C-alpha positions, -999 to 999 in steps of 0.1 A, spaced: -194 352 -534 -157 341 -536 -134 319 -515 -156 288 -515 -179 267 -536 -214 273 -522 -229 240 -535 -203 223 -514 -218 237 -480 -254 239 -489 -264 204 -475 -246 214 -442 -266 248 -440 -297 228 -448 -291 206 -418 -284 233 -395 -313 255 -405 -336 225 -399 -324 221 -365 -326 258 -356 -362 261 -371 -371 230 -350 -356 247 -320 -376 279 -325 -409 262 -333 -408 241 -301 -394 269 -280 -423 292 -292 -447 269 -283 -433 267 -251 -431 303 -248 -467 307 -256 -477 281 -229 -455 293 -203 -461 330 -207 -424 342 -216 -392 350 -197 -357 357 -205 -347 319 -200 -370 310 -230 -364 341 -253 -327 346 -252 -322 311 -267 -348 317 -293 -331 352 -303 -297 334 -306 -313 309 -328 -326 336 -351 -294 355 -351 -275 323 -358 -299 314 -388 -296 351 -400 -258 352 -403 -258 315 -417 -283 324 -445 -266 357 -453 -234 338 -457 -249 313 -481 -263 344 -501 -300 335 -491 -311 371 -489 -347 365 -482 -342 338 -455 -318 361 -440 -343 390 -441 -373 370 -424 -348 358 -396 -339 393 -393 -375 404 -386 -380 376 -361 -347 385 -343 -362 421 -340 -396 407 -327 -377 384 -302 -355 414 -291 -389 432 -283 -400 403 -262 -368 403 -244 -370 440 -236 -405 439 -226 -417 460 -256 -440 432 -270 -461 404 -252 -459 367 -257 -494 362 -264 -511 342 -293 -507 367 -322 -471 373 -315 -462 338 -314 -482 331 -344 -462 357 -363 -431 341 -351 -443 308 -363 -453 322 -396 -417 332 -398 -405 296 -391 -430 286 -419 -418 311 -445 -383 300 -439 -390 264 -444 -408 276 -474 -380 295 -490 -357 265 -486 -378 245 -508 -364 246 -546 -397 251 -559 -408 283 -539 -402 318 -551 -386 333 -518 -394 367 -527 -430 363 -526 -428 346 -491 -407 373 -479 -433 401 -493 -461 382 -476 -443 378 -442 -437 415 -442 -475 421 -449 -482 401 -420 -456 419 -398 -471 453 -411 -506 441 -401 -493 431 -367 -478 464 -361 -509 482 -373 -528 462 -348 -506 470 -320 -516 507 -321 -497 517 -288 -464 501 -301 -437 519 -323 -441 512 -360 -409 494 -360 -390 479 -331 -355 496 -328 -327 468 -336 -312 455 -308 -273 453 -308 -265 417 -318 -243 401 -290 -209 390 -301 -206 355 -289 -220 365 -257 -191 388 -248 -200 394 -214 -196 361 -205 -169 349 -227 -188 319 -237 -194 307 -275 -229 309 -287 -252 277 -286 -241 253 -314 -203 265 -316 -170 257 -298 -145 281 -286 -109 276 -300 -91 256 -276 -121 245 -256 -140 211 -250 -131 184 -278 -157 178 -304 -177 147 -296 -200 147 -326 -198 152 -365 -222 155 -391 -221 127 -416 -242 125 -447 -269 96 -441 -264 82 -476 -227 75 -462 -243 59 -432 -264 40 -452 -237 28 -476 -220 17 -443 -249 -3 -432 -251 -19 -465 -214 -29 -464 -221 -44 -427 -250 -62 -443 -231 -75 -471 -204 -86 -442 -233 -105 -427 -241 -124 -456 -205 -133 -465 -202 -146 -429 -233 -168 -433 -219 -182 -465 -185 -189 -448 -202 -206 -419 -221 -228 -443 -191 -237 -461 -176 -246 -430 -204 -268 -424 -202 -284 -455 -163 -290 -451 -171 -306 -419 -196 -331 -436 -168 -338 -461 -142 -342 -433 -165 -368 -417 -170 -386 -450 -131 -385 -455 -125 -402 -423 -152 -426 -428 -134 -436 -460 -101 -436 -445 -114 -458 -418 -130 -484 -441 -99 -485 -465 -75 -491 -434 -98 -519 -424 -99 -535 -457 -63 -530 -460 -55 -547 -427 -79 -574 -435 -64 -583 -468 -30 -583 -454 -40 -607 -425 -58 -629 -454 -27 -629 -473 -4 -639 -442 -25 -667 -435 -24 -679 -471 15 -676 -470 17 -695 -440 2 -724 -460 22 -721 -489 38 -754 -482 5 -770 -490 1 -752 -522 7 -774 -553 28 -753 -575 57 -727 -573 42 -704 -596 11 -699 -571 35 -696 -543 55 -667 -559 23 -649 -569 12 -649 -531 45 -636 -520 45 -609 -549 11 -597 -538 18 -596 -503 47 -574 -512 27 -550 -533 3 -547 -503 31 -538 -482 48 -514 -505 19 -496 -521 -15 -502 -502 -3 -497 -467 15 -466 -475 -15 -451 -491 -35 -460 -459 -8 -439 -438 -11 -409 -464 -47 -409 -459 -45 -410 -423 -20 -379 -424 -41 -360 -448 -70 -367 -425 -51 -351 -396 -41 -321 -417 -75 -316 -429 -90 -317 -393 -62 -291 -382 -68 -269 -410 -107 -270 -406 -100 -263 -368 -81 -232 -376 -107 -221 -404 -134 -224 -378 -115 -203 -353 -111 -176 -377 -146 -177 -390 -156 -175 -352 -136 -144 -350 -148 -129 -380 -184 -133 -368 -176 -119 -334 -160 -86 -351 -187 -83 -375 -214 -86 -348 -195 -60 -330 -192 -37 -361 -228 -41 -368 -238 -32 -331 -217 -1 -335 -232 9 -367 -265 4 -357 -260 26 -325 -246 51 -347 -278 51 -366 -300 52 -335 -316 87 -323 -339 96 -297 -377 95 -307 -378 130 -294 -365 142 -328 -398 130 -341 -420 141 -311 -408 177 -313 -428 184 -346 -461 174 -328 -467 203 -306 -469 225 -336 -492 202 -356 -516 202 -328 -517 238 -321 -525 245 -355 -550 216 -362 -568 228 -328 -569 264 -338 -585 254 -372 -610 232 -354 -616 257 -326 -607 231 -299 -587 231 -268 -561 204 -268 -532 195 -245 -503 172 -252 -485 147 -229 -454 132 -242 -437 102 -227 -408 78 -234 -390 107 -255 -357 90 -250 -365 58 -264 -341 52 -296 -352 43 -331 -332 38 -363 -327 72 -381 -341 58 -415 -373 47 -394 -376 80 -377 -375 99 -409 -400 80 -427 -427 76 -398 -429 117 -394 -457 120 -420 -478 90 -409 -476 99 -373 -485 136 -380 -514 124 -400 -526 105 -369 -523 133 -348 -545 155 -369 -572 128 -370 -571 128 -332 -577 164 -332 -602 166 -358 -622 132 -351 -612 125 -318 -613 154 -295 -647 170 -288 -653 208 -289 -650 225 -254 -688 226 -251 -693 190 -259 -668 180 -235 -683 200 -206 -717 185 -214 -701 149 -212 -686 160 -177 -650 162 -190 -623 188 -189 -629 215 -216 -594 209 -229 -587 175 -246 -557 154 -239 -536 136 -266 -509 115 -253 -479 106 -273 -458 78 -260 -429 54 -271 -414 22 -255 -393 -6 -265 -411 -40 -267 -396 -72 -279 -368 -55 -298 -394 -32 -315 -404 4 -310 -441 8 -300 -456 43 -304 -490 50 -292 -511 80 -298 -541 82 -275 -568 106 -272 -597 111 -245 -621 120 -271 -655 104 -282 -639 72 -297 -648 58 -329 -685 48 -336 -681 12 -348 -718 11 -358 -714 40 -381 -685 25 -398 -705 -6 -402 -737 13 -417 -710 32 -440 -693 2 -452 -726 -16 -462 -741 15 -477 -711 19 -500 -707 -18 -508 -673 -22 -492 -684 -50 -474 -712 -73 -485 -739 -87 -462 -724 -122 -461 -688 -108 -452 -703 -85 -425 -717 -117 -408 -684 -128 -398 -668 -93 -390 -660 -82 -354 -651 -50 -340 -616 -56 -349 -623 -61 -387 -647 -31 -386 -619 -8 -372 -597 -20 -400 -621 -3 -424 -606 32 -416 -575 19 -434 -594 15 -467 -588 42 -495 -613 68 -495 -633 56 -465 -644 82 -440 -672 86 -416 -669 125 -411 -701 141 -418 -683 172 -433 -649 180 -449 -628 204 -430 -592 219 -437 -578 191 -416 -596 159 -427 -628 141 -438 -620 134 -473 -612 97 -466 -576 104 -479 -547 96 -453 -554 65 -431 -547 41 -459 -515 57 -467 -505 56 -431 -509 18 -431 -491 16 -464 -462 37 -451 -459 17 -417 -461 -16 -436 -433 -2 -459 -413 1 -429 -421 -35 -418 -442 -22 -392 -477 -28 -380 -508 -5 -370 -535 -12 -348 -565 7 -334 -586 3 -301 -615 25 -291 -640 30 -265 -672 52 -271 -670 81 -248 -636 73 -236 -614 77 -267 -591 61 -292 -558 47 -293 -536 41 -324 -505 19 -319 -475 17 -344 -450 -13 -340 -419 -6 -358 -385 -24 -362 -356 -12 -344 -334 -14 -377 -345 -14 -412 -315 -35 -425 -303 -62 -401 -324 -85 -377 -324 -118 -363 -345 -144 -381 -359 -178 -379 -357 -201 -412 -387 -226 -413 -400 -248 -441 -435 -254 -454 -451 -268 -483 -416 -277 -496 -404 -243 -496 -380 -225 -473 -391 -191 -457 -380 -166 -432 -398 -149 -402 -383 -121 -382 -375 -129 -347 -393 -96 -332 -427 -110 -342 -422 -147 -328 -437 -148 -295 -429 -186 -291 -415 -215 -310 -424 -249 -297 -427 -285 -310 -464 -296 -316 -484 -314 -293 -514 -329 -306 -533 -327 -272 -530 -287 -273 -546 -285 -306 -585 -282 -305 -604 -289 -334 -641 -274 -332 -668 -259 -354 -651 -224 -352 -620 -240 -367 -586 -249 -353 -570 -234 -322 -540 -240 -302 -546 -240 -264 -518 -221 -245 -515 -220 -209 -532 -185 -206 -552 -183 -239 -565 -200 -269 -551 -186 -302 -564 -195 -337 -542 -222 -356 -536 -225 -392 -511 -242 -417 -484 -220 -433 -487 -240 -464 -525 -234 -465 -520 -197 -460 -495 -194 -487 -516 -217 -510 -488 -242 -513 -493 -280 -515 -506 -296 -483 -495 -331 -472 -521 -345 -445 -507 -376 -427 -512 -391 -389 -495 -368 -366 -495 -334 -386 -506 -319 -355 -473 -325 -339 -454 -305 -363 -436 -273 -351 -457 -245 -342 -449 -206 -342 -469 -183 -322 -469 -148 -339 -476 -119 -320 -480 -82 -332 -492 -58 -309 -525 -73 -294 -529 -98 -322 -517 -135 -319 -520 -166 -337 -503 -199 -341 -487 -210 -374 -481 -247 -381 -448 -253 -401 -432 -286 -415 -397 -278 -399 -379 -253 -378 -343 -251 -396 -323 -226 -382 -318 -192 -363 -295 -166 -377 -288 -131 -382 -298 -118 -416 -295 -87 -440 -330 -76 -449 -335 -66 -485 -365 -47 -493 -394 -62 -517 -388 -54 -556 -414 -29 -568 -430 -53 -589 -437 -75 -558 -454 -48 -541 -488 -64 -541 -477 -95 -526 -484 -83 -493 -476 -116 -472 -437 -110 -482 -420 -80 -466 -387 -86 -482 -359 -110 -486 -325 -122 -476 -296 -142 -488 -287 -170 -466 -256 -191 -461 -260 -212 -493 -259 -181 -514 -298 -188 -524 -325 -160 -517 -352 -166 -491 -384 -146 -488 -393 -130 -458 -429 -133 -446 -449 -104 -431 -463 -115 -398 -488 -87 -395 -505 -98 -430 -507 -133 -421 -524 -122 -386 -547 -102 -407 -560 -134 -423 -559 -155 -392 -561 -135 -357 -596 -128 -348 -613 -154 -363 -627 -173 -334 -637 -170 -297 -612 -159 -270 -617 -188 -247 -617 -227 -248 -650 -227 -230 -668 -212 -258 -656 -234 -284 -679 -258 -300 -667 -298 -302 -665 -310 -338 -678 -340 -353 -656 -342 -383 -677 -367 -405 -709 -347 -397 -691 -316 -406 -676 -331 -438 -709 -344 -448 -726 -311 -443 -699 -294 -466 -705 -321 -492 -741 -312 -492 -751 -350 -499 -733 -352 -532 -710 -381 -539 -675 -386 -537 -656 -401 -565 -627 -425 -556 -608 -433 -588 -585 -465 -587 -576 -459 -550 -592 -490 -532 -559 -499 -515 -555 -463 -501 -589 -458 -490 -605 -469 -457 -637 -490 -461 -646 -477 -426 -644 -441 -438 -668 -449 -467 -691 -466 -442 -690 -436 -418 -699 -411 -446 -727 -432 -457 -743 -430 -425 -744 -394 -430 -760 -398 -464 -729 -394 -485 -721 -421 -510 -685 -429 -520 -685 -441 -558 -657 -461 -566 -643 -464 -604 -615 -484 -619 -597 -458 -642 -597 -423 -658 -621 -433 -686 -649 -440 -660 -640 -410 -639 -645 -386 -669 -679 -403 -676 -691 -396 -639 -675 -361 -638 -696 -350 -669 -728 -362 -654 -755 -335 -649 -750 -340 -611 -710 -344 -608 -695 -358 -578 -686 -331 -551 -650 -342 -548 -625 -366 -564 -601 -389 -548 -574 -404 -569 -537 -420 -569 -506 -404 -583 -508 -418 -615 -541 -402 -624 -540 -369 -605 -524 -349 -633 -549 -358 -659 -578 -354 -637 -566 -319 -625 -561 -308 -661 -594 -320 -672 -616 -308 -643 -598 -280 -627 -628 -266 -607 -636 -299 -590 -621 -304 -556 -593 -332 -557 -574 -348 -533 -548 -374 -538 -541 -405 -518 -509 -426 -511 -503 -453 -489 -468 -438 -480 -452 -404 -484 -424 -424 -501 -448 -432 -528 -451 -397 -540 -417 -388 -557 -431 -357 -572 -464 -338 -567 -485 -330 -599 -491 -296 -609 -523 -283 -596 -527 -306 -567 -531 -286 -535 -542 -314 -510 -528 -350 -507 -530 -376 -479 -506 -404 -469 -505 -433 -446 -540 -427 -435 -554 -459 -422 -584 -449 -405 -595 -420 -426 -591 -392 -401 -567 -373 -422 -587 -376 -454 -617 -363 -435 -596 -333 -420 -579 -326 -456 -615 -325 -473 -628 -301 -446 -597 -279 -453 -602 -281 -490 -639 -273 -490 -636 -244 -465 -607 -229 -485 -632 -225 -514 
């Protein structure tokens, strides 16, 4: 083939072929369901004809030949020489599959063509009353009868072209460029904030310098007025000389400082104005580029009917699909990567969820099962739901399988609720299927689904009701790259949460925090949610001091799960460019990525979904079912009658606290130095916990790393640094309440 470089337009052909094949697949399924008609057949005929011509131009002879066979069969349907029944539609769908296989680089296209022609000949033999080969129908030349161009093309001089094809790598490069602009914007705004601090300090310095100069000038004036009282002429001349130097040297400097202050203020105002304009234009560009990447989710949903048809055929079931929310928009990158997980969920719904027609009839249901596929936008995220009206998931069977295989121990099972048991289906190689089919049953897939969705910074959840069906919900970000975020601080470190997972941010109020036997909870107006400290979840050092429950609280919500997270400080809210985690960090599931903030430093982005996996569902749903907590009794229970060793911390330790523990059978043993402490810790019955001050903490942690240790201090300012290995410390604790809460947390974590 001469006149052009074939490789230059191969990608363009691949994109066009994919669209045409999708159009053929969707149209054929509609044709089978609707029974035919010119309004359905002719667009399919044109699609096959266009695909045949494009493939011939690209010298893909096998693709062109398969499309030609499909064109012949569609022509027979259009002329009434064939019926749009199941076998005919299946043969045409086999042609779609054959072309897709031919387009794969590792496929032998000649073998695919030969297999399809064998299917075609077998079909013709089955249709004994039909001609051996359908006569070829003349190909319409651009719909000459109407003068209109074929679908997908434009007539010369016709309407303007409103769309163009753009390589997604170029589009991704544009998004990355916008992301770098956002980082630059944040750095510029941080620099301006730093300049504003310098400006204020410069103004204060100018003010102080001016005041001192004026005071000195005033004092010298008074001294000059008394020069007649001075004893010597030399002293009088020195006063006059110093006064002239102040007038000639110092006062002009004050004026110059005031001038520079004014110029700095003007320049800073100009830079701030330009920075605001830069931020505004960056936001506009970001919104525009984000919109360019958005596509209707129907591009994903269109692949589902064929999957359901094939899976239902293999399983011998009747399944009907209902689709809603197809115009919901989703990021193109998310759409491309969610296809495989979604199709696996659909196959599972057909295989495991929907019963056979006979089973449904005996249960009083319609013989055909229903799978509902819907999409909606919720809190800036795209939520996809796959619901079936089948038998539901047998939680008891999951529980028994998990215990039988050792996936869950008996002790762990005691604390599991239905939600935790349902999460077992996402474990690798876990399946409750009684037999392996061509569609499912090997326990491979749902773990991959969860991994893929979480790789998109998404979340997956499952709900079920026996006899009524199962719903699997996917929550996906609207964009993979740019997001609104909240910066927080916990355990002396700074972290980032994406705003689409934050349901509420509020100042802490101790009255709303409930401490009970079941744990810590936050009492909201309409629900009670588990409360955990973020520094504890991340295994960072925890400071316990009076008023710790009054710190800021974030209420995280992902789908139907929610929990309250207590942080040290809410720093700011800003737009960030999300960087994916490095492959070496893939096992650190609590971190979903990172971003570069205005100060140029990298901050980790926390995964709200994985935090909720640790927190949500860990207690009762209502305040009425919570059991009041006697903290001292609870601590004594955890200490199990063993002593508490207090090393050189009499000043920091409350006598009342020791007496309260003693009433519950726990003795506090006081020693004066590390030597006595070492002797106590190596006894056959060592203390249950160690309390010590800053000076001894490092030595004790290093010598006895397995012994729970809590450092105590009179004030937080008494702790300029935290020794390595110290995870819990208490400050300003006058009555011992914080120490009790700290030790309960320390022992519960173990």
